N, CA and C atoms as an extended XYZ file, in Angstrom:
279
Properties=species:S:1:pos:R:3:atomname:S:1:resname:S:1:resid:I:1 pbc="F F F"
N         4.129       -5.806       -4.459 N   UNK     1
C         4.499       -4.406       -4.580 CA  UNK     1
C         3.870       -3.657       -3.403 C   UNK     1
N         4.609       -2.718       -2.866 N   UNK     2
C         4.075       -1.861       -1.809 CA  UNK     2
C         4.012       -0.437       -2.332 C   UNK     2
N         2.856        0.168       -2.208 N   UNK     3
C         2.662        1.559       -2.614 CA  UNK     3
C         2.445        2.431       -1.390 C   UNK     3
N         3.073        3.601       -1.388 N   UNK     4
C         2.703        4.699       -0.512 CA  UNK     4
C         2.193        5.799       -1.423 C   UNK     4
N         1.017        6.329       -1.132 N   UNK     5
C         0.390        7.348       -1.974 CA  UNK     5
C        -0.003        8.512       -1.078 C   UNK     5
N         0.433        9.706       -1.467 N   UNK     6
C         0.123       10.916       -0.707 CA  UNK     6
C        -0.635       11.870       -1.609 C   UNK     6
N        -1.884       12.152       -1.246 N   UNK     7
C        -2.736       13.007       -2.060 CA  UNK     7
C        -3.834       13.590       -1.185 C   UNK     7
N        -4.222       14.823       -1.496 N   UNK     8
C        -5.374       15.406       -0.816 CA  UNK     8
C        -6.672       14.710       -1.240 C   UNK     8
N        -6.633       13.980       -2.333 N   UNK     9
C        -7.812       13.256       -2.825 CA  UNK     9
C        -7.737       11.786       -2.422 C   UNK     9
N        -7.195       11.537       -1.252 N   UNK    10
C        -6.945       10.168       -0.807 CA  UNK    10
C        -8.218        9.333       -0.684 C   UNK    10
N        -9.323        9.951       -0.312 N   UNK    11
C       -10.569        9.176       -0.186 CA  UNK    11
C       -11.019        8.616       -1.534 C   UNK    11
N       -10.959        9.432       -2.573 N   UNK    12
C       -11.356        8.975       -3.909 CA  UNK    12
C       -10.408        7.897       -4.423 C   UNK    12
N        -9.116        8.089       -4.184 N   UNK    13
C        -8.131        7.100       -4.625 CA  UNK    13
C        -8.338        5.779       -3.891 C   UNK    13
N        -8.496        5.841       -2.579 N   UNK    14
C        -8.699        4.623       -1.788 CA  UNK    14
C        -9.959        3.884       -2.230 C   UNK    14
N       -11.032        4.635       -2.461 N   UNK    15
C       -12.284        4.022       -2.890 CA  UNK    15
C       -12.096        3.274       -4.211 C   UNK    15
N       -11.474        3.939       -5.166 N   UNK    16
C       -11.303        3.317       -6.480 CA  UNK    16
C       -10.364        2.118       -6.427 C   UNK    16
N        -9.289        2.223       -5.678 N   UNK    17
C        -8.371        1.082       -5.576 CA  UNK    17
C        -9.091       -0.116       -4.969 C   UNK    17
N        -9.789        0.100       -3.871 N   UNK    18
C       -10.440       -1.031       -3.208 CA  UNK    18
C       -11.578       -1.615       -4.038 C   UNK    18
N       -12.326       -0.771       -4.752 N   UNK    19
C       -13.466       -1.272       -5.516 CA  UNK    19
C       -13.104       -1.759       -6.916 C   UNK    19
N       -12.056       -1.218       -7.504 N   UNK    20
C       -11.701       -1.625       -8.868 CA  UNK    20
C       -10.642       -2.717       -8.920 C   UNK    20
N        -9.804       -2.808       -7.895 N   UNK    21
C        -8.769       -3.848       -7.908 CA  UNK    21
C        -9.019       -4.924       -6.863 C   UNK    21
N        -9.885       -4.638       -5.901 N   UNK    22
C       -10.136       -5.602       -4.835 CA  UNK    22
C        -9.046       -5.624       -3.777 C   UNK    22
N        -8.122       -4.698       -3.854 N   UNK    23
C        -7.030       -4.634       -2.881 CA  UNK    23
C        -7.409       -3.734       -1.712 C   UNK    23
N        -6.931       -4.079       -0.547 N   UNK    24
C        -7.182       -3.275        0.637 CA  UNK    24
C        -6.297       -2.044        0.638 C   UNK    24
N        -6.752       -1.039        1.317 N   UNK    25
C        -6.004        0.209        1.447 CA  UNK    25
C        -5.969        0.569        2.929 C   UNK    25
N        -4.786        0.870        3.426 N   UNK    26
C        -4.624        1.287        4.813 CA  UNK    26
C        -4.307        2.776        4.830 C   UNK    26
N        -4.945        3.502        5.744 N   UNK    27
C        -4.649        4.931        5.878 CA  UNK    27
C        -3.751        5.141        7.086 C   UNK    27
N        -2.809        6.051        6.919 N   UNK    28
C        -1.867        6.379        7.981 CA  UNK    28
C        -1.896        7.900        8.161 C   UNK    28
N        -2.203        8.347        9.372 N   UNK    29
C        -2.198        9.783        9.660 CA  UNK    29
C        -0.752       10.252        9.754 C   UNK    29
N        -0.422       11.299        9.000 N   UNK    30
C         0.952       11.801        8.960 CA  UNK    30
C         0.971       13.310        9.168 C   UNK    30
N         2.160       13.835        9.347 N   UNK    31
C         2.355       15.280        9.452 CA  UNK    31
C         3.633       15.622        8.702 C   UNK    31
N         3.536       16.588        7.797 N   UNK    32
C         4.703       17.027        7.050 CA  UNK    32
C         5.664       17.789        7.940 C   UNK    32
N         6.918       17.498        7.808 N   UNK    33
C         7.916       18.180        8.635 CA  UNK    33
C         8.010       19.658        8.268 C   UNK    33
N         8.166       19.955        6.979 N   UNK    34
C         8.340       21.351        6.551 CA  UNK    34
C         7.065       22.155        6.688 C   UNK    34
N         5.936       21.549        6.315 N   UNK    35
C         4.675       22.292        6.304 CA  UNK    35
C         3.923       22.225        7.626 C   UNK    35
N         4.239       21.236        8.447 N   UNK    36
C         3.511       20.970        9.684 CA  UNK    36
C         2.032       20.691        9.406 C   UNK    36
N         1.743       20.272        8.179 N   UNK    37
C         0.365       20.004        7.753 CA  UNK    37
C         0.037       18.526        7.975 C   UNK    37
N        -1.125       18.275        8.565 N   UNK    38
C        -1.591       16.897        8.732 CA  UNK    38
C        -2.145       16.393        7.411 C   UNK    38
N        -1.754       15.179        7.053 N   UNK    39
C        -2.220       14.565        5.804 CA  UNK    39
C        -2.469       13.096        6.035 C   UNK    39
N        -3.073       12.465        5.055 N   UNK    40
C        -3.324       11.031        5.119 CA  UNK    40
C        -2.513       10.345        4.033 C   UNK    40
N        -1.771        9.331        4.438 N   UNK    41
C        -0.947        8.540        3.538 CA  UNK    41
C        -1.639        7.204        3.319 C   UNK    41
N        -1.678        6.749        2.077 N   UNK    42
C        -2.267        5.449        1.770 CA  UNK    42
C        -1.171        4.409        1.624 C   UNK    42
N        -1.415        3.229        2.164 N   UNK    43
C        -0.532        2.086        2.023 CA  UNK    43
C        -1.305        0.991        1.307 C   UNK    43
N        -0.727        0.472        0.230 N   UNK    44
C        -1.376       -0.601       -0.531 CA  UNK    44
C        -0.344       -1.678       -0.815 C   UNK    44
N        -0.693       -2.921       -0.530 N   UNK    45
C         0.112       -4.064       -0.948 CA  UNK    45
C        -0.656       -4.765       -2.041 C   UNK    45
N         0.024       -5.131       -3.089 N   UNK    46
C        -0.660       -5.813       -4.181 CA  UNK    46
C         0.304       -6.733       -4.907 C   UNK    46
N        -0.240       -7.515       -5.781 N   UNK    47
C         0.568       -8.364       -6.655 CA  UNK    47
C         1.086       -7.499       -7.795 C   UNK    47
N         2.144       -7.946       -8.421 N   UNK    48
C         2.781       -7.193       -9.494 CA  UNK    48
C         1.794       -6.856      -10.609 C   UNK    48
N         0.888       -7.780      -10.919 N   UNK    49
C        -0.054       -7.541      -12.017 CA  UNK    49
C        -1.105       -6.480      -11.683 C   UNK    49
N        -1.268       -6.119      -10.412 N   UNK    50
C        -2.205       -5.051      -10.031 CA  UNK    50
C        -1.588       -3.659      -10.146 C   UNK    50
N        -0.264       -3.585      -10.198 N   UNK    51
C         0.424       -2.290      -10.135 CA  UNK    51
C         0.014       -1.319      -11.244 C   UNK    51
N        -0.058       -1.741      -12.517 N   UNK    52
C        -0.459       -0.776      -13.551 CA  UNK    52
C        -1.836       -0.158      -13.293 C   UNK    52
N        -2.777       -0.958      -12.813 N   UNK    53
C        -4.119       -0.430      -12.512 CA  UNK    53
C        -4.048        0.627      -11.409 C   UNK    53
N        -3.229        0.386      -10.402 N   UNK    54
C        -3.119        1.342       -9.306 CA  UNK    54
C        -2.487        2.641       -9.790 C   UNK    54
N        -1.437        2.546      -10.591 N   UNK    55
C        -0.840        3.760      -11.161 CA  UNK    55
C        -1.871        4.556      -11.965 C   UNK    55
N        -2.661        3.871      -12.791 N   UNK    56
C        -3.678        4.558      -13.610 CA  UNK    56
C        -4.731        5.228      -12.741 C   UNK    56
N        -5.202        4.519      -11.722 N   UNK    57
C        -6.222        5.087      -10.838 CA  UNK    57
C        -5.705        6.359      -10.173 C   UNK    57
N        -4.514        6.293       -9.604 N   UNK    58
C        -3.965        7.461       -8.902 CA  UNK    58
C        -3.798        8.620       -9.874 C   UNK    58
N        -3.270        8.347      -11.040 N   UNK    59
C        -3.044        9.421      -12.015 CA  UNK    59
C        -4.364       10.037      -12.491 C   UNK    59
N        -5.393        9.202      -12.685 N   UNK    60
C        -6.691        9.722      -13.126 CA  UNK    60
C        -7.330       10.598      -12.059 C   UNK    60
N        -7.210       10.216      -10.795 N   UNK    61
C        -7.838       10.972       -9.718 CA  UNK    61
C        -7.025       12.221       -9.378 C   UNK    61
N        -5.701       12.077       -9.290 N   UNK    62
C        -4.858       13.205       -8.896 CA  UNK    62
C        -3.482       13.098       -9.557 C   UNK    62
N        -3.315       13.719      -10.723 N   UNK    63
C        -2.018       13.650      -11.405 CA  UNK    63
C        -0.868       14.242      -10.593 C   UNK    63
N        -1.171       15.021       -9.558 N   UNK    64
C        -0.136       15.643       -8.731 CA  UNK    64
C         0.214       14.818       -7.495 C   UNK    64
N        -0.407       13.656       -7.336 N   UNK    65
C        -0.163       12.830       -6.155 CA  UNK    65
C         1.278       12.331       -6.135 C   UNK    65
N         1.786       12.134       -4.928 N   UNK    66
C         3.084       11.492       -4.745 CA  UNK    66
C         2.850        9.990       -4.636 C   UNK    66
N         3.636        9.212       -5.364 N   UNK    67
C         3.506        7.755       -5.330 CA  UNK    67
C         4.909        7.166       -5.193 C   UNK    67
N         5.059        6.251       -4.253 N   UNK    68
C         6.261        5.435       -4.231 CA  UNK    68
C         5.824        3.986       -4.364 C   UNK    68
N         6.626        3.227       -5.066 N   UNK    69
C         6.382        1.795       -5.118 CA  UNK    69
C         7.702        1.097       -4.841 C   UNK    69
N         7.610       -0.034       -4.207 N   UNK    70
C         8.813       -0.798       -3.910 CA  UNK    70
C         8.486       -2.278       -3.907 C   UNK    70
N         9.483       -3.044       -4.237 N   UNK    71
C         9.327       -4.494       -4.184 CA  UNK    71
C         9.345       -4.935       -2.727 C   UNK    71
N         8.471       -5.838       -2.425 N   UNK    72
C         8.378       -6.388       -1.086 CA  UNK    72
C         8.753       -7.855       -1.181 C   UNK    72
N         9.539       -8.298       -0.259 N   UNK    73
C        10.001       -9.682       -0.300 CA  UNK    73
C         8.859      -10.671       -0.130 C   UNK    73
N         7.879      -10.317        0.667 N   UNK    74
C         6.736      -11.202        0.866 CA  UNK    74
C         5.651      -10.513        1.652 C   UNK    74
N         4.426      -10.940        1.400 N   UNK    75
C         3.278      -10.504        2.192 CA  UNK    75
C         2.513      -11.769        2.547 C   UNK    75
N         2.308      -11.986        3.834 N   UNK    76
C         1.602      -13.163        4.280 CA  UNK    76
C         0.326      -12.731        4.978 C   UNK    76
N        -0.747      -13.430        4.708 N   UNK    77
C        -2.016      -13.102        5.346 CA  UNK    77
C        -3.152      -13.169        4.349 C   UNK    77
N        -4.288      -12.680        4.744 N   UNK    78
C        -5.514      -12.747        3.948 CA  UNK    78
C        -5.319      -12.146        2.561 C   UNK    78
N        -5.564      -12.937        1.524 N   UNK    79
C        -5.452      -12.465        0.150 CA  UNK    79
C        -4.060      -12.603       -0.432 C   UNK    79
N        -3.112      -13.034        0.374 N   UNK    80
C        -1.741      -13.212       -0.098 CA  UNK    80
C        -1.294      -14.629        0.228 C   UNK    80
N        -0.038      -14.819        0.524 N   UNK    81
C         0.481      -16.152        0.813 CA  UNK    81
C         0.192      -16.556        2.249 C   UNK    81
N         0.073      -17.869        2.436 N   UNK    82
C        -0.103      -18.396        3.783 CA  UNK    82
C         1.281      -18.601        4.388 C   UNK    82
N         1.441      -18.186        5.626 N   UNK    83
C         2.713      -18.314        6.311 CA  UNK    83
C         2.962      -19.782        6.632 C   UNK    83
N         4.084      -20.301        6.149 N   UNK    84
C         4.459      -21.699        6.389 CA  UNK    84
C         5.738      -21.693        7.214 C   UNK    84
N         5.642      -22.228        8.393 N   UNK    85
C         6.792      -22.238        9.298 CA  UNK    85
C         7.301      -23.648        9.496 C   UNK    85
N         8.609      -23.774        9.505 N   UNK    86
C         9.233      -25.032        9.870 CA  UNK    86
C         9.312      -25.062       11.392 C   UNK    86
N         9.346      -26.255       11.970 N   UNK    87
C         9.492      -26.301       13.441 CA  UNK    87
C        10.779      -25.607       13.865 C   UNK    87
N        10.728      -24.932       14.999 N   UNK    88
C        11.901      -24.235       15.517 CA  UNK    88
C        12.943      -25.214       15.997 C   UNK    88
N        14.187      -24.829       15.750 N   UNK    89
C        15.294      -25.630       16.280 CA  UNK    89
C        15.419      -25.352       17.756 C   UNK    89
N        15.724      -26.392       18.501 N   UNK    90
C        15.975      -26.193       19.919 CA  UNK    90
C        17.412      -25.775       20.089 C   UNK    90
N        17.597      -24.755       20.884 N   UNK    91
C        18.936      -24.254       21.139 CA  UNK    91
C        19.485      -24.969       22.365 C   UNK    91
N        20.632      -25.590       22.187 N   UNK    92
C        21.256      -26.258       23.309 CA  UNK    92
C        22.437      -25.435       23.794 C   UNK    92
N        22.635      -25.487       25.079 N   UNK    93
C        23.741      -24.705       25.653 CA  UNK    93
C        24.832      -25.617       26.129 C   UNK    93
């Protein structure tokens, strides 16, 4: 699951997600088009079973936060799946 979370309380949310679920949180500096206000967006990748905990954490810290979640086809790297590649086919002309 991939979460994008937008909240003025992003530091508290990020802290709780990383310490209570063990999942990493990435911050992305953003700017609202309509408001021209600089904000911080959180990006979290997690397993499906972590999603309810993340929803609860965000709601407890900031019930007004914006949250999107989406299914991700795969996440490869530390804490997720190891990338397994088949040998490349040689292209003949």
